[in-house]
C-alpha positions in Angstrom: -42.0 -12.4 -55.6 -41.0 -12.4 -51.9 -43.4 -10.5 -49.6 -40.4 -9.8 -47.0 -37.3 -7.6 -47.7 -34.4 -9.9 -47.4 -31.4 -8.8 -45.4 -28.1 -10.8 -45.6 -25.4 -10.2 -43.0 -22.0 -11.4 -44.4 -20.1 -12.6 -41.5 -16.0 -12.6 -41.9 -13.4 -13.9 -39.9 -12.7 -11.6 -37.0 -16.2 -10.4 -36.7 -17.3 -8.7 -33.4 -20.1 -11.3 -32.0 -22.1 -8.4 -30.5 -22.2 -6.3 -33.8 -23.2 -9.5 -35.8 -26.2 -10.0 -33.8 -27.5 -6.4 -34.4 -29.0 -6.7 -37.6 -31.1 -9.7 -36.7 -32.2 -7.8 -33.4 -33.1 -4.8 -35.4 -34.8 -6.1 -38.4 -36.0 -9.3 -36.6 -38.2 -7.0 -34.4 -40.2 -6.2 -37.7 -40.1 -9.9 -38.9 -43.4 -9.3 -40.9 -41.4 -6.9 -43.1 -38.1 -8.3 -43.1 -36.2 -11.7 -43.4 -32.6 -11.8 -42.0 -30.2 -14.5 -43.2 -26.6 -14.7 -42.0 -23.9 -16.2 -44.3 -20.2 -16.5 -44.7 -18.0 -16.8 -47.6 -17.9 -20.5 -47.6 -20.7 -21.5 -45.4 -18.5 -22.6 -42.8 -18.2 -21.6 -39.2 -16.5 -18.1 -38.8 -13.8 -17.0 -36.3 -14.8 -14.1 -34.0 -12.7 -11.7 -32.5 -13.1 -13.5 -29.3 -12.3 -16.9 -28.1 -15.0 -18.7 -30.1 -16.5 -19.2 -33.6 -20.0 -18.7 -34.9 -21.9 -21.2 -37.1 -23.8 -19.7 -39.8 -26.7 -21.2 -41.5 -25.9 -20.0 -45.0 -23.2 -19.8 -47.6 -22.4 -17.0 -50.2 -25.3 -18.0 -52.4 -27.5 -16.1 -50.0 -25.9 -12.8 -51.0 -27.3 -13.3 -54.5 -30.8 -12.9 -53.1 -30.3 -10.0 -50.9 -32.2 -6.7 -51.1 -30.0 -5.4 -48.3 -26.4 -6.8 -47.5 -24.7 -5.7 -44.3 -21.1 -6.0 -43.3 -20.6 -6.0 -39.5 -17.3 -4.8 -38.0 -14.3 -7.1 -37.6 -11.0 -7.1 -35.8 -9.2 -3.9 -37.0 -6.0 -5.9 -37.0 -7.4 -7.7 -40.0 -7.8 -4.5 -42.2 -6.3 -4.7 -45.5 -6.7 -2.8 -48.8 -6.9 -6.1 -50.6 -9.8 -8.6 -50.0 -9.3 -12.4 -50.0 -10.4 -13.9 -53.2 -13.1 -15.9 -51.6 -14.8 -12.4 -50.1 -14.3 -10.6 -53.6 -16.1 -13.7 -55.1 -19.0 -13.7 -52.6 -19.5 -9.9 -53.0 -19.5 -10.3 -56.9 -22.8 -12.0 -56.5 -24.6 -9.1 -54.7 -27.4 -7.9 -57.1 -26.6 -4.5 -58.6 -29.8 -2.9 -56.9 -29.1 -4.1 -53.5 -28.8 -1.7 -50.6 -25.3 -1.9 -49.1 -24.8 -1.2 -45.2 -21.7 -1.4 -43.1 -21.1 -1.0 -39.3 -17.8 0.6 -38.6 -14.8 -1.4 -40.1 -17.3 -3.1 -42.4 -16.9 -0.2 -44.7 -13.4 -1.3 -45.5 -14.6 -4.4 -47.1 -17.1 -2.6 -49.2 -14.5 0.1 -50.2 -11.9 -2.6 -51.1 -14.3 -4.4 -53.3 -14.9 -1.2 -55.3 -18.5 -0.8 -54.1 -18.1 2.6 -52.5 -16.6 4.4 -55.4 -18.1 7.6 -55.9 -20.8 7.1 -53.2 -21.0 8.8 -49.7 -19.8 6.6 -46.9 -18.4 6.7 -43.5 -16.5 4.4 -41.1 -15.4 4.3 -37.6 -14.0 7.8 -36.4 -10.7 6.5 -35.4 -10.0 5.0 -38.8 -11.3 7.7 -40.9 -7.9 8.9 -42.0 -6.5 5.4 -42.9 -9.9 4.9 -44.9 -9.5 8.2 -46.9 -6.0 7.3 -47.5 -6.6 3.5 -48.7 -9.6 4.4 -50.7 -9.7 7.7 -52.2 -12.4 7.1 -54.7 -15.2 7.5 -52.1 -17.0 10.6 -51.1 -16.4 11.6 -47.4 -19.3 12.2 -45.1 -17.2 13.4 -42.4 -20.1 15.4 -40.6 -22.4 12.6 -40.2 -22.2 9.1 -38.5 -24.7 7.4 -40.8 -26.2 7.9 -44.3 -29.2 6.2 -45.7 -30.0 8.7 -48.6 -26.6 9.8 -49.5 -27.2 13.1 -47.8 -26.6 14.1 -44.0 
């Protein structure tokens, strides 16, 4: 049994580099309680929405060990109702009891994977109408910006 809670951040193509680093900064400040791993769907470098790529230390196998999975935001031009097979496959390995967290557009990935059906969620305010249209199975939390307990 691990002594620290494992947070796995899934970096997808088009990721915003600043936001990709937020989980490590936040949870890393409590390193005695949290271990933060960053992975990609294939263990290879990930293109950011800027003019560079980032190299991650882990592949999708890290997701199977997660207590919490975080999806940081990515370029809005890459939003889609359908996920690439590699993303679907990687998310399929997330343990059933793992906590799911998204930042802004990361919610689109969780919804497209069917992981938000019937659950409360929120996304970037500018995309909330698109989110509701594309993924009618989720419960809107229009009056709050985040939800950790399912209530606002």
